[in-house]
gemmi code that builds the backbone of each chain (N, CA, C; Angstrom):
import gemmi

chains = {
    "A": [
        ("MET", (-19.573, 0.972, -13.817), (-19.813, -0.460, -13.895), (-19.343, -1.145, -12.613)),
        ("LYS", (-20.118, -2.138, -12.194), (-19.752, -2.859, -10.980), (-18.697, -3.935, -11.294)),
        ("VAL", (-17.906, -4.264, -10.277), (-16.855, -5.267, -10.438), (-17.454, -6.609, -10.867)),
        ("SER", (-18.635, -6.932, -10.328), (-19.270, -8.216, -10.673), (-19.587, -8.296, -12.170)),
        ("GLU", (-19.950, -7.161, -12.756), (-20.249, -7.149, -14.202), (-18.979, -7.396, -15.011)),
        ("LEU", (-17.878, -6.805, -14.556), (-16.612, -7.015, -15.258), (-16.213, -8.489, -15.192)),
        ("ALA", (-16.410, -9.088, -14.018), (-16.011, -10.492, -13.816), (-16.776, -11.425, -14.754)),
        ("GLU", (-17.960, -10.980, -15.188), (-18.759, -11.828, -16.081), (-18.462, -11.572, -17.559)),
        ("THR", (-17.642, -10.561, -17.820), (-17.301, -10.216, -19.204), (-16.344, -11.252, -19.793)),
        ("GLU", (-16.511, -11.529, -21.081), (-15.634, -12.499, -21.741), (-14.174, -12.054, -21.648)),
        ("GLY", (-13.319, -12.975, -21.300), (-11.897, -12.644, -21.175), (-11.481, -12.349, -19.744)),
        ("PHE", (-12.475, -12.163, -18.864), (-12.182, -11.879, -17.456), (-12.742, -13.012, -16.599)),
        ("ARG", (-12.061, -13.318, -15.507), (-12.560, -14.370, -14.618), (-12.287, -13.994, -13.163)),
        ("ALA", (-13.297, -14.104, -12.327), (-13.143, -13.760, -10.905), (-12.324, -14.819, -10.186)),
        ("ILE", (-11.375, -14.374, -9.378), (-10.614, -15.289, -8.530), (-11.107, -15.146, -7.095)),
        ("ALA", (-11.325, -13.911, -6.679), (-11.928, -13.624, -5.370), (-12.819, -12.405, -5.556)),
        ("LEU", (-14.047, -12.513, -5.099), (-14.985, -11.407, -5.306), (-15.755, -11.104, -4.011)),
        ("PRO", (-15.031, -10.710, -2.964), (-15.701, -10.464, -1.683), (-16.595, -9.221, -1.686)),
        ("GLU", (-16.315, -8.272, -2.591), (-17.140, -7.053, -2.646), (-17.588, -6.795, -4.082)),
        ("PRO", (-18.473, -7.659, -4.583), (-18.859, -7.607, -6.002), (-19.574, -6.317, -6.399)),
        ("GLY", (-20.152, -5.630, -5.430), (-20.940, -4.434, -5.753), (-20.120, -3.166, -5.907)),
        ("ARG", (-18.798, -3.245, -5.744), (-17.993, -2.013, -5.853), (-17.976, -1.476, -7.275)),
        ("GLU", (-18.072, -0.182, -7.365), (-18.122, 0.505, -8.654), (-16.694, 0.747, -9.168)),
        ("ILE", (-16.451, 0.452, -10.441), (-15.133, 0.713, -11.025), (-15.103, 2.146, -11.544)),
        ("GLU", (-14.182, 2.919, -11.005), (-14.044, 4.310, -11.436), (-12.624, 4.511, -11.949)),
        ("GLY", (-12.448, 4.425, -13.246), (-11.131, 4.628, -13.835), (-10.223, 3.426, -13.661)),
        ("CYS", (-9.009, 3.594, -14.145), (-8.100, 2.450, -14.206), (-6.674, 2.935, -13.997)),
        ("TYR", (-5.863, 2.131, -13.329), (-4.447, 2.445, -13.180), (-3.642, 1.200, -13.495)),
        ("ILE", (-2.599, 1.359, -14.328), (-1.748, 0.219, -14.690), (-0.368, 0.415, -14.095)),
        ("GLY", (0.128, -0.575, -13.361), (1.484, -0.462, -12.829), (1.876, -1.667, -12.012)),
        ("ASP", (3.183, -1.927, -11.978), (3.693, -3.080, -11.239), (4.592, -2.677, -10.067)),
        ("LEU", (5.013, -1.432, -10.041), (5.831, -0.977, -8.917), (4.879, -0.499, -7.824)),
        ("LEU", (4.945, -1.204, -6.682), (3.889, -1.025, -5.677), (3.806, 0.389, -5.109)),
        ("SER", (4.954, 1.025, -4.929), (4.917, 2.391, -4.399), (4.319, 3.373, -5.401)),
        ("TRP", (4.573, 3.114, -6.679), (3.958, 3.972, -7.697), (2.442, 3.819, -7.650)),
        ("VAL", (2.018, 2.578, -7.499), (0.576, 2.322, -7.460), (-0.048, 3.031, -6.259)),
        ("MET", (0.607, 2.898, -5.105), (0.053, 3.550, -3.911), (0.064, 5.059, -4.043)),
        ("GLY", (1.095, 5.564, -4.742), (1.212, 7.006, -4.881), (0.287, 7.595, -5.932)),
        ("ARG", (-0.075, 6.800, -6.939), (-0.802, 7.365, -8.089), (-2.206, 6.826, -8.302)),
        ("ALA", (-2.447, 5.571, -7.933), (-3.792, 5.017, -8.184), (-4.813, 5.787, -7.354)),
        ("ARG", (-5.987, 5.958, -7.922), (-7.032, 6.670, -7.190), (-8.018, 5.672, -6.600)),
        ("GLU", (-8.669, 6.111, -5.532), (-9.705, 5.301, -4.898), (-10.744, 4.894, -5.955)),
        ("GLY", (-11.095, 3.620, -5.979), (-12.113, 3.154, -6.915), (-11.574, 2.700, -8.258)),
        ("ASN", (-10.292, 2.993, -8.528), (-9.679, 2.541, -9.792), (-9.666, 1.016, -9.864)),
        ("ALA", (-9.702, 0.495, -11.102), (-9.343, -0.905, -11.315), (-7.830, -0.885, -11.503)),
        ("TRP", (-7.116, -1.693, -10.735), (-5.659, -1.706, -10.815), (-5.223, -2.905, -11.659)),
        ("VAL", (-4.588, -2.621, -12.791), (-4.139, -3.678, -13.697), (-2.647, -3.911, -13.492)),
        ("THR", (-2.272, -5.160, -13.235), (-0.869, -5.472, -12.951), (-0.546, -6.904, -13.353)),
        ("ILE", (0.757, -7.192, -13.436), (1.166, -8.590, -13.621), (1.799, -9.128, -12.333)),
        ("MET", (1.845, -8.270, -11.297), (2.372, -8.717, -9.995), (1.318, -9.584, -9.316)),
        ("SER", (1.727, -10.711, -8.780), (0.724, -11.564, -8.129), (1.178, -12.024, -6.764)),
        ("ASN", (2.204, -11.373, -6.208), (2.648, -11.792, -4.873), (1.715, -11.233, -3.794)),
        ("ILE", (1.910, -11.717, -2.592), (0.998, -11.431, -1.479), (0.846, -9.939, -1.200)),
        ("ASN", (1.886, -9.154, -1.505), (1.841, -7.723, -1.168), (0.798, -6.936, -1.956)),
        ("ILE", (0.330, -7.501, -3.077), (-0.683, -6.764, -3.853), (-1.973, -6.604, -3.036)),
        ("ALA", (-2.225, -7.546, -2.113), (-3.447, -7.446, -1.307), (-3.376, -6.232, -0.383)),
        ("ALA", (-2.211, -6.047, 0.251), (-2.053, -4.895, 1.145), (-2.114, -3.593, 0.357)),
        ("VAL", (-1.443, -3.553, -0.782), (-1.422, -2.327, -1.596), (-2.835, -1.986, -2.088)),
        ("ALA", (-3.554, -3.004, -2.551), (-4.921, -2.780, -3.037), (-5.813, -2.269, -1.913)),
        ("SER", (-5.615, -2.835, -0.734), (-6.425, -2.436, 0.414), (-6.121, -0.995, 0.818)),
        ("LEU", (-4.840, -0.657, 0.888), (-4.458, 0.681, 1.335), (-4.814, 1.744, 0.299)),
        ("ALA", (-4.646, 1.412, -0.978), (-4.960, 2.389, -2.028), (-6.472, 2.447, -2.279)),
        ("ASP", (-7.184, 1.475, -1.728), (-8.644, 1.409, -1.827), (-9.133, 1.333, -3.275)),
        ("VAL", (-8.448, 0.503, -4.072), (-8.900, 0.306, -5.450), (-10.138, -0.600, -5.458)),
        ("SER", (-10.919, -0.518, -6.524), (-12.156, -1.312, -6.558), (-11.883, -2.777, -6.859)),
        ("CYS", (-10.818, -3.034, -7.628), (-10.437, -4.419, -7.907), (-9.006, -4.459, -8.439)),
        ("VAL", (-8.409, -5.645, -8.357), (-7.102, -5.879, -8.969), (-7.346, -6.777, -10.168)),
        ("ILE", (-6.861, -6.363, -11.342), (-6.985, -7.206, -12.533), (-5.591, -7.710, -12.898)),
        ("LEU", (-5.403, -9.019, -12.824), (-4.123, -9.616, -13.187), (-4.132, -9.843, -14.694)),
        ("ALA", (-3.265, -9.125, -15.401), (-3.226, -9.208, -16.868), (-2.390, -10.400, -17.319)),
        ("GLU", (-2.410, -10.659, -18.604), (-1.584, -11.703, -19.227), (-1.876, -13.099, -18.686)),
        ("GLY", (-3.058, -13.302, -18.134), (-3.426, -14.624, -17.630), (-2.713, -15.045, -16.362)),
        ("VAL", (-2.144, -14.060, -15.653), (-1.416, -14.370, -14.410), (-2.381, -14.933, -13.366)),
        ("GLU", (-1.932, -15.996, -12.702), (-2.747, -16.614, -11.641), (-2.020, -16.462, -10.309)),
        ("PRO", (-2.684, -15.986, -9.281), (-2.025, -15.870, -7.982), (-2.030, -17.218, -7.264)),
        ("ASP", (-1.180, -17.373, -6.246), (-1.231, -18.622, -5.492), (-2.372, -18.563, -4.463)),
        ("ALA", (-2.605, -19.704, -3.818), (-3.766, -19.834, -2.931), (-3.742, -18.824, -1.781)),
        ("GLN", (-2.553, -18.530, -1.277), (-2.441, -17.611, -0.141), (-2.933, -16.208, -0.513)),
        ("VAL", (-2.640, -15.791, -1.744), (-3.082, -14.466, -2.196), (-4.610, -14.425, -2.273)),
        ("CYS", (-5.213, -15.510, -2.771), (-6.675, -15.586, -2.855), (-7.307, -15.494, -1.468)),
        ("GLU", (-6.751, -16.246, -0.531), (-7.283, -16.230, 0.841), (-7.189, -14.840, 1.445)),
        ("THR", (-6.017, -14.193, 1.267), (-5.822, -12.857, 1.831), (-6.777, -11.861, 1.177)),
        ("ALA", (-6.961, -11.989, -0.130), (-7.863, -11.080, -0.842), (-9.283, -11.210, -0.290)),
        ("LEU", (-9.710, -12.441, -0.087), (-11.054, -12.673, 0.466), (-11.163, -12.064, 1.866)),
        ("ALA", (-10.131, -12.299, 2.691), (-10.155, -11.816, 4.079), (-10.135, -10.295, 4.145)),
        ("LYS", (-9.449, -9.650, 3.204), (-9.302, -8.193, 3.253), (-10.321, -7.459, 2.394)),
        ("GLY", (-11.212, -8.205, 1.771), (-12.241, -7.560, 0.953), (-11.695, -7.008, -0.353)),
        ("ILE", (-10.697, -7.702, -0.923), (-10.102, -7.253, -2.194), (-10.668, -8.090, -3.343)),
        ("ASN", (-11.255, -7.435, -4.317), (-11.732, -8.142, -5.504), (-10.556, -8.438, -6.424)),
        ("LEU", (-10.430, -9.703, -6.795), (-9.299, -10.141, -7.609), (-9.832, -10.826, -8.868)),
        ("ILE", (-9.399, -10.297, -10.028), (-9.891, -10.813, -11.310), (-8.683, -11.111, -12.192)),
        ("THR", (-8.733, -12.205, -12.938), (-7.648, -12.449, -13.883), (-8.175, -12.271, -15.302)),
        ("ALA", (-7.286, -11.809, -16.174), (-7.670, -11.579, -17.571), (-6.577, -12.132, -18.465)),
        ("GLY", (-6.962, -12.781, -19.551), (-5.971, -13.354, -20.457), (-5.306, -12.307, -21.339)),
        ("LEU", (-5.771, -11.081, -21.258), (-5.282, -10.026, -22.158), (-4.083, -9.277, -21.590)),
        ("PRO", (-3.279, -8.661, -22.460), (-2.228, -7.755, -21.974), (-2.863, -6.527, -21.305)),
        ("ALA", (-2.080, -5.857, -20.477), (-2.604, -4.724, -19.704), (-3.261, -3.663, -20.596)),
        ("TYR", (-2.638, -3.360, -21.731), (-3.176, -2.339, -22.622), (-4.579, -2.720, -23.092)),
        ("GLU", (-4.724, -3.999, -23.504), (-6.039, -4.431, -24.010), (-7.084, -4.481, -22.902)),
        ("VAL", (-6.639, -4.802, -21.680), (-7.562, -4.754, -20.542), (-8.097, -3.329, -20.393)),
        ("ALA", (-7.174, -2.366, -20.462), (-7.567, -0.962, -20.283), (-8.483, -0.493, -21.404)),
        ("VAL", (-8.195, -0.914, -22.632), (-9.030, -0.532, -23.778), (-10.447, -1.075, -23.576)),
        ("LYS", (-10.530, -2.333, -23.149), (-11.838, -2.947, -22.908), (-12.591, -2.214, -21.807)),
        ("LEU", (-11.866, -1.926, -20.723), (-12.474, -1.223, -19.590), (-13.007, 0.135, -20.021)),
        ("SER", (-12.216, 0.808, -20.813), (-12.568, 2.156, -21.238), (-13.910, 2.187, -21.971)),
        ("GLY", (-14.209, 1.125, -22.703), (-15.473, 1.068, -23.420), (-16.651, 0.694, -22.535)),
        ("MET", (-16.365, 0.234, -21.330), (-17.447, -0.274, -20.474), (-17.781, 0.619, -19.282)),
        ("ILE", (-16.790, 1.376, -18.795), (-17.067, 2.150, -17.576), (-17.448, 3.590, -17.885)),
    ],
    "B": [
        ("MET", (-12.863, 14.934, 19.841), (-12.289, 13.807, 20.569), (-11.882, 14.216, 21.985)),
        ("GLY", (-11.210, 15.368, 22.079), (-10.893, 15.904, 23.396), (-9.598, 15.389, 23.996)),
        ("GLU", (-9.273, 14.138, 23.771), (-8.049, 13.583, 24.324), (-7.307, 12.823, 23.236)),
        ("SER", (-6.074, 12.457, 23.529), (-5.327, 11.740, 22.508), (-5.370, 10.231, 22.741)),
        ("LEU", (-5.270, 9.504, 21.648), (-5.278, 8.043, 21.699), (-3.977, 7.542, 21.089)),
        ("ALA", (-3.380, 6.531, 21.685), (-2.113, 6.034, 21.152), (-2.207, 4.555, 20.821)),
        ("PHE", (-1.622, 4.194, 19.695), (-1.567, 2.790, 19.274), (-0.110, 2.415, 19.066)),
        ("HIS", (0.233, 1.197, 19.462), (1.605, 0.733, 19.281), (1.608, -0.570, 18.472)),
        ("TYR", (2.502, -0.658, 17.510), (2.611, -1.876, 16.701), (4.074, -2.259, 16.572)),
        ("GLU", (4.319, -3.560, 16.543), (5.674, -4.013, 16.259), (5.711, -4.496, 14.814)),
        ("VAL", (6.695, -4.021, 14.070), (6.821, -4.427, 12.672), (7.858, -5.545, 12.595)),
        ("ASP", (7.399, -6.704, 12.147), (8.241, -7.883, 12.057), (9.198, -7.759, 10.870)),
        ("GLY", (10.461, -7.950, 11.128), (11.439, -7.820, 10.046), (11.626, -9.093, 9.244)),
        ("GLY", (10.914, -10.135, 9.623), (11.133, -11.455, 9.031), (10.932, -11.556, 7.539)),
        ("ASP", (9.754, -11.250, 7.064), (9.518, -11.421, 5.631), (8.441, -10.465, 5.130)),
        ("PHE", (8.278, -10.478, 3.828), (7.357, -9.520, 3.210), (5.904, -9.944, 3.283)),
        ("THR", (5.684, -11.213, 3.614), (4.288, -11.664, 3.607), (3.494, -11.000, 4.731)),
        ("SER", (4.188, -10.674, 5.830), (3.459, -10.044, 6.931), (3.557, -8.518, 6.888)),
        ("ALA", (4.358, -7.983, 5.980), (4.496, -6.528, 5.891), (3.150, -5.907, 5.573)),
        ("GLY", (2.851, -4.832, 6.243), (1.579, -4.162, 5.998), (0.551, -4.432, 7.072)),
        ("GLN", (0.851, -5.363, 7.971), (-0.132, -5.690, 9.012), (-0.442, -4.495, 9.912)),
        ("ALA", (0.614, -3.765, 10.298), (0.394, -2.606, 11.172), (-0.434, -1.543, 10.450)),
        ("SER", (-0.150, -1.342, 9.162), (-0.887, -0.323, 8.398), (-2.358, -0.693, 8.248)),
        ("VAL", (-2.599, -1.987, 8.020), (-3.986, -2.427, 7.862), (-4.728, -2.312, 9.199)),
        ("LYS", (-4.000, -2.599, 10.297), (-4.619, -2.466, 11.627), (-4.956, -1.011, 11.943)),
        ("ILE", (-4.030, -0.115, 11.622), (-4.296, 1.302, 11.937), (-5.452, 1.813, 11.084)),
        ("LYS", (-5.558, 1.279, 9.869), (-6.674, 1.655, 9.003), (-8.004, 1.310, 9.684)),
        ("LYS", (-8.054, 0.094, 10.228), (-9.273, -0.344, 10.929), (-9.536, 0.506, 12.162)),
        ("ASN", (-8.468, 0.744, 12.948), (-8.616, 1.522, 14.182), (-9.117, 2.935, 13.888)),
        ("LEU", (-8.568, 3.568, 12.860), (-8.975, 4.940, 12.527), (-10.415, 4.965, 12.019)),
        ("ARG", (-10.783, 3.911, 11.294), (-12.157, 3.840, 10.786), (-13.141, 3.753, 11.955)),
        ("GLN", (-12.757, 2.954, 12.971), (-13.615, 2.834, 14.160), (-13.752, 4.159, 14.898)),
        ("LEU", (-12.696, 4.986, 14.805), (-12.738, 6.288, 15.489), (-13.539, 7.321, 14.688)),
        ("GLY", (-13.935, 6.943, 13.466), (-14.726, 7.850, 12.645), (-13.896, 8.864, 11.873)),
        ("VAL", (-12.605, 8.577, 11.718), (-11.735, 9.474, 10.945), (-12.147, 9.398, 9.470)),
        ("ASP", (-12.052, 10.536, 8.755), (-12.524, 10.564, 7.361), (-11.644, 9.695, 6.460)),
        ("ALA", (-12.233, 9.210, 5.358), (-11.597, 8.212, 4.490), (-10.281, 8.700, 3.894)),
        ("GLU", (-10.216, 9.956, 3.475), (-8.998, 10.459, 2.829), (-7.832, 10.511, 3.831)),
        ("THR", (-8.109, 10.923, 5.058), (-7.059, 10.944, 6.088), (-6.571, 9.527, 6.366)),
        ("ILE", (-7.509, 8.581, 6.440), (-7.138, 7.179, 6.688), (-6.245, 6.671, 5.566)),
        ("ARG", (-6.627, 7.007, 4.333), (-5.842, 6.575, 3.169), (-4.420, 7.138, 3.244)),
        ("ARG", (-4.292, 8.411, 3.554), (-2.971, 9.038, 3.617), (-2.120, 8.432, 4.736)),
        ("VAL", (-2.731, 8.278, 5.907), (-1.991, 7.724, 7.052), (-1.538, 6.296, 6.758)),
        ("SER", (-2.459, 5.471, 6.246), (-2.111, 4.057, 6.094), (-1.099, 3.836, 4.975)),
        ("ILE", (-1.152, 4.646, 3.905), (-0.163, 4.497, 2.838), (1.220, 4.947, 3.332)),
        ("ALA", (1.268, 6.094, 4.013), (2.554, 6.578, 4.536), (3.152, 5.543, 5.495)),
        ("MET", (2.271, 4.946, 6.298), (2.758, 3.973, 7.268), (3.214, 2.682, 6.591)),
        ("TYR", (2.515, 2.265, 5.552), (2.898, 1.050, 4.836), (4.280, 1.223, 4.199)),
        ("GLU", (4.503, 2.378, 3.593), (5.816, 2.647, 3.001), (6.902, 2.562, 4.070)),
        ("GLY", (6.609, 3.118, 5.242), (7.567, 3.074, 6.345), (7.804, 1.652, 6.826)),
        ("GLU", (6.725, 0.894, 6.903), (6.834, -0.506, 7.314), (7.729, -1.289, 6.359)),
        ("ILE", (7.464, -1.105, 5.061), (8.252, -1.816, 4.051), (9.724, -1.439, 4.167)),
        ("ASN", (9.984, -0.142, 4.371), (11.375, 0.298, 4.536), (12.029, -0.404, 5.719)),
        ("MET", (11.282, -0.532, 6.819), (11.852, -1.170, 8.002), (12.103, -2.660, 7.752)),
        ("VAL", (11.244, -3.291, 6.960), (11.431, -4.711, 6.632), (12.641, -4.875, 5.700)),
        ("ILE", (12.751, -3.984, 4.685), (13.838, -4.098, 3.708), (15.197, -3.798, 4.355)),
        ("HIS", (15.237, -2.689, 5.094), (16.544, -2.167, 5.499), (16.920, -2.394, 6.960)),
        ("ALA", (15.951, -2.597, 7.823), (16.277, -2.506, 9.260), (15.848, -3.706, 10.083)),
        ("ASN", (15.417, -4.785, 9.437), (14.955, -5.970, 10.150), (13.822, -5.647, 11.135)),
        ("GLY", (12.950, -4.781, 10.710), (11.777, -4.471, 11.527), (11.982, -3.268, 12.432)),
        ("GLY", (10.970, -2.995, 13.257), (11.057, -1.847, 14.155), (9.732, -1.629, 14.861)),
        ("ASN", (9.545, -0.414, 15.362), (8.318, -0.096, 16.094), (7.562, 1.039, 15.425)),
        ("ALA", (6.245, 0.930, 15.474), (5.402, 1.992, 14.929), (4.457, 2.473, 16.020)),
        ("ASP", (4.443, 3.777, 16.246), (3.499, 4.364, 17.195), (2.637, 5.379, 16.475)),
        ("VAL", (1.357, 5.308, 16.745), (0.424, 6.232, 16.103), (-0.365, 6.950, 17.193)),
        ("ILE", (-0.370, 8.269, 17.115), (-1.091, 9.063, 18.119), (-2.157, 9.890, 17.413)),
        ("VAL", (-3.369, 9.756, 17.897), (-4.488, 10.504, 17.306), (-4.955, 11.539, 18.317)),
        ("ASP", (-4.980, 12.810, 17.918), (-5.540, 13.835, 18.801), (-6.453, 14.764, 17.998)),
        ("ASP", (-6.839, 15.858, 18.588), (-7.777, 16.766, 17.921), (-7.234, 17.363, 16.632)),
        ("THR", (-5.902, 17.454, 16.544), (-5.317, 18.150, 15.405), (-4.999, 17.222, 14.235)),
        ("GLY", (-4.837, 15.929, 14.498), (-4.501, 15.015, 13.408), (-3.921, 13.710, 13.902)),
        ("VAL", (-3.228, 13.022, 12.980), (-2.638, 11.714, 13.284), (-1.123, 11.815, 13.148)),
        ("THR", (-0.422, 11.454, 14.202), (1.040, 11.459, 14.187), (1.543, 10.020, 14.142)),
        ("ILE", (2.496, 9.760, 13.239), (3.052, 8.416, 13.086), (4.543, 8.490, 13.403)),
        ("ILE", (4.996, 7.634, 14.315), (6.429, 7.602, 14.640), (6.949, 6.197, 14.354)),
        ("LEU", (7.877, 6.111, 13.399), (8.448, 4.820, 13.015), (9.903, 4.797, 13.447)),
        ("ALA", (10.252, 3.863, 14.323), (11.618, 3.828, 14.846), (12.246, 2.463, 14.612)),
        ("ASP", (13.457, 2.473, 14.086), (14.155, 1.195, 13.893), (15.592, 1.297, 14.370)),
        ("LYS", (16.196, 0.122, 14.524), (17.608, 0.066, 14.915), (18.437, -0.462, 13.745)),
        ("GLY", (18.110, -0.009, 12.557), (18.792, -0.448, 11.337), (20.096, 0.308, 11.120)),
        ("PRO", (20.615, 0.239, 9.896), (21.928, 0.821, 9.593), (21.934, 2.347, 9.497)),
        ("GLY", (20.749, 2.964, 9.481), (20.693, 4.415, 9.316), (20.767, 4.800, 7.844)),
        ("ILE", (20.428, 6.050, 7.548), (20.424, 6.530, 6.156), (21.632, 7.441, 5.962)),
        ("ALA", (22.494, 7.063, 5.011), (23.754, 7.797, 4.816), (23.497, 9.228, 4.331)),
        ("ASP", (22.584, 9.360, 3.377), (22.333, 10.675, 2.779), (20.818, 10.869, 2.689)),
        ("THR", (20.243, 11.522, 3.674), (18.775, 11.625, 3.719), (18.230, 12.448, 2.549)),
        ("GLU", (19.006, 13.442, 2.114), (18.549, 14.271, 1.000), (18.416, 13.428, -0.278)),
        ("LYS", (19.431, 12.594, -0.508), (19.445, 11.704, -1.669), (18.294, 10.692, -1.552)),
        ("ALA", (18.101, 10.183, -0.346), (17.051, 9.174, -0.118), (15.656, 9.722, -0.402)),
        ("MET", (15.517, 11.039, -0.299), (14.217, 11.668, -0.546), (13.947, 11.870, -2.038)),
        ("GLU", (14.979, 11.668, -2.884), (14.779, 11.849, -4.329), (13.979, 10.692, -4.900)),
        ("GLU", (12.997, 11.013, -5.725), (12.201, 9.957, -6.361), (13.103, 9.109, -7.249)),
        ("GLY", (13.024, 7.801, -7.102), (13.793, 6.898, -7.953), (15.114, 6.458, -7.356)),
        ("TYR", (15.578, 7.130, -6.302), (16.834, 6.707, -5.672), (16.539, 5.571, -4.702)),
        ("SER", (17.235, 4.444, -4.863), (16.975, 3.290, -4.008), (18.232, 2.505, -3.721)),
        ("THR", (18.326, 1.968, -2.527), (19.445, 1.076, -2.196), (18.919, -0.331, -1.922)),
        ("ALA", (17.671, -0.592, -2.331), (17.059, -1.900, -2.070), (17.700, -2.987, -2.941)),
        ("PRO", (17.863, -4.189, -2.398), (18.460, -5.286, -3.179), (17.515, -5.818, -4.260)),
        ("ASP", (18.074, -6.568, -5.223), (17.302, -7.055, -6.375), (16.119, -7.946, -6.003)),
        ("ASN", (16.290, -8.798, -4.966), (15.183, -9.698, -4.620), (13.950, -8.911, -4.179)),
        ("VAL", (14.179, -7.737, -3.590), (13.086, -6.877, -3.150), (12.417, -6.213, -4.359)),
        ("ARG", (13.259, -5.847, -5.326), (12.727, -5.210, -6.539), (11.832, -6.159, -7.327)),
        ("SER", (12.196, -7.448, -7.313), (11.393, -8.403, -8.083), (9.996, -8.562, -7.482)),
        ("LEU", (9.820, -8.134, -6.234), (8.485, -8.178, -5.614), (7.677, -6.915, -5.920)),
        ("GLY", (8.316, -5.966, -6.576), (7.598, -4.728, -6.910), (7.911, -3.580, -5.972)),
        ("PHE", (8.873, -3.828, -5.046), (9.305, -2.740, -4.149), (10.623, -2.180, -4.656)),
        ("GLY", (11.200, -1.259, -3.884), (12.532, -0.761, -4.219), (12.558, 0.161, -5.414)),
        ("ALA", (11.448, 0.858, -5.669), (11.390, 1.777, -6.813), (11.922, 3.160, -6.443)),
        ("GLY", (12.334, 3.324, -5.209), (12.829, 4.633, -4.790), (11.709, 5.636, -4.588)),
        ("MET", (10.533, 5.120, -4.229), (9.364, 5.990, -4.055), (8.851, 5.987, -2.624)),
        ("GLY", (9.467, 5.196, -1.763), (8.953, 5.045, -0.399), (8.950, 6.343, 0.388)),
        ("LEU", (10.135, 6.905, 0.598), (10.216, 8.156, 1.366), (9.479, 9.306, 0.657)),
        ("PRO", (9.636, 9.462, -0.698), (8.866, 10.524, -1.370), (7.353, 10.369, -1.176)),
        ("ASN", (6.863, 9.115, -1.197), (5.430, 8.905, -0.968), (5.031, 9.293, 0.455)),
        ("MET", (5.903, 8.975, 1.414), (5.603, 9.327, 2.800), (5.484, 10.841, 2.948)),
        ("LYS", (6.358, 11.557, 2.241), (6.299, 13.021, 2.291), (5.041, 13.528, 1.577)),
        ("ARG", (4.763, 12.906, 0.429), (3.624, 13.321, -0.377), (2.297, 13.179, 0.372)),
        ("TYR", (2.206, 12.116, 1.169), (0.926, 11.831, 1.821), (0.764, 12.441, 3.215)),
        ("THR", (1.818, 13.101, 3.706), (1.708, 13.676, 5.045), (1.913, 15.184, 4.978)),
        ("ASP", (1.478, 15.883, 6.015), (1.637, 17.332, 6.043), (2.999, 17.731, 6.588)),
        ("ASP", (3.582, 16.837, 7.368), (4.848, 17.148, 8.010), (5.645, 15.856, 8.149)),
        ("MET", (6.932, 15.909, 7.851), (7.744, 14.699, 7.964), (9.156, 15.061, 8.390)),
        ("LYS", (9.647, 14.313, 9.373), (10.993, 14.580, 9.889), (11.768, 13.267, 9.966)),
        ("ILE", (12.995, 13.259, 9.421), (13.828, 12.055, 9.474), (14.995, 12.314, 10.421)),
        ("GLU", (15.130, 11.455, 11.416), (16.312, 11.506, 12.282), (17.035, 10.180, 12.118)),
        ("SER", (18.266, 10.250, 11.627), (18.976, 9.004, 11.356), (20.433, 9.106, 11.771)),
        ("VAL", (20.904, 8.075, 12.449), (22.320, 8.023, 12.842), (22.892, 6.734, 12.283)),
        ("LEU", (23.947, 6.865, 11.486), (24.556, 5.683, 10.871), (24.991, 4.688, 11.942)),
        ("GLY", (24.592, 3.440, 11.735), (24.968, 2.385, 12.670), (24.067, 2.282, 13.881)),
        ("GLU", (23.163, 3.247, 14.047), (22.292, 3.221, 15.234), (20.819, 3.048, 14.891)),
        ("GLY", (20.375, 3.725, 13.841), (18.979, 3.558, 13.455), (18.340, 4.835, 12.944)),
        ("THR", (17.069, 4.705, 12.624), (16.339, 5.818, 12.018), (14.982, 5.978, 12.708)),
        ("THR", (14.610, 7.215, 12.945), (13.264, 7.503, 13.442), (12.615, 8.506, 12.488)),
        ("ILE", (11.457, 8.137, 12.000), (10.723, 9.034, 11.106), (9.417, 9.442, 11.790)),
        ("THR", (9.188, 10.739, 11.865), (7.955, 11.250, 12.468), (7.156, 11.951, 11.384)),
        ("MET", (5.899, 11.528, 11.246), (5.043, 12.109, 10.211), (3.731, 12.568, 10.849)),
        ("LYS", (3.128, 13.595, 10.271), (1.849, 14.054, 10.798), (0.892, 14.308, 9.630)),
        ("VAL", (-0.313, 13.807, 9.791), (-1.389, 14.131, 8.849), (-2.411, 14.960, 9.628)),
        ("ASN", (-2.598, 16.197, 9.207), (-3.533, 17.085, 9.923), (-4.974, 16.789, 9.531)),
        ("PHE", (-5.879, 16.982, 10.483), (-7.315, 16.872, 10.173), (-7.754, 18.104, 9.395)),
    ],
}
model = gemmi.Model(1)
for chain_id, residues in chains.items():
    chain = gemmi.Chain(chain_id)
    for i, (resn, *xyz) in enumerate(residues, 1):
        res = gemmi.Residue()
        res.name, res.seqid = resn, gemmi.SeqId(i, " ")
        for name, pos in zip(("N", "CA", "C"), xyz):
            atom = gemmi.Atom()
            atom.name, atom.element = name, gemmi.Element(name[0])
            atom.pos, atom.b_iso = gemmi.Position(*pos), 0.0
            res.add_atom(atom)
        chain.add_residue(res)
    model.add_chain(chain)
structure = gemmi.Structure()
structure.add_model(model)
structure.setup_entities()
């Protein structure tokens, strides 16, 4: 499934979608950035509640297909700008991380 | 390639918002050189971990990256406090990072282990009170 399709799904909302055509391949949940870099796979949707600026660098380096902010977390404007500049797809979801993953699992 | 190429970056120790700039730049540079995606991923993640360490512990430092026919060599040098026990520092989960850093999602004690995991060769030279130099190599 493409990131743009996920962004249109009920419960999900795009915050920055510079690369809407990226394919979501699997999912990784985590808030410790080094764990994410060490374990997330290329193309994964990364589900987290971290919304500070460093998530843009981690997402870029780990080459995930998108970052999904769970629990309705909203990033500040600087994170959105950086995500757009670095080609990071950023989506927010009102659901807890587990429910995000369950939903994803049925769609990808 | 035939010859080696060298890149130099200064890692700003000021704050976390700029951390990762050198890693993102090297990612772009390697992509322009036509290096394969997996090698780029390994190099840039190892370098980002090193950058973060220099920001957390050493108020910044220097990063040099050398690309030749055999692979990519990364040399990270700082004038920080040095590492008291390098063996302990290499253990997953061991961290001396302060709480404010942990609240940002860093300081999980995975930095050095990740650097080792993503590179083929890694050497730590550290002198207490003088600084640390880490040399890593990712082979093609």
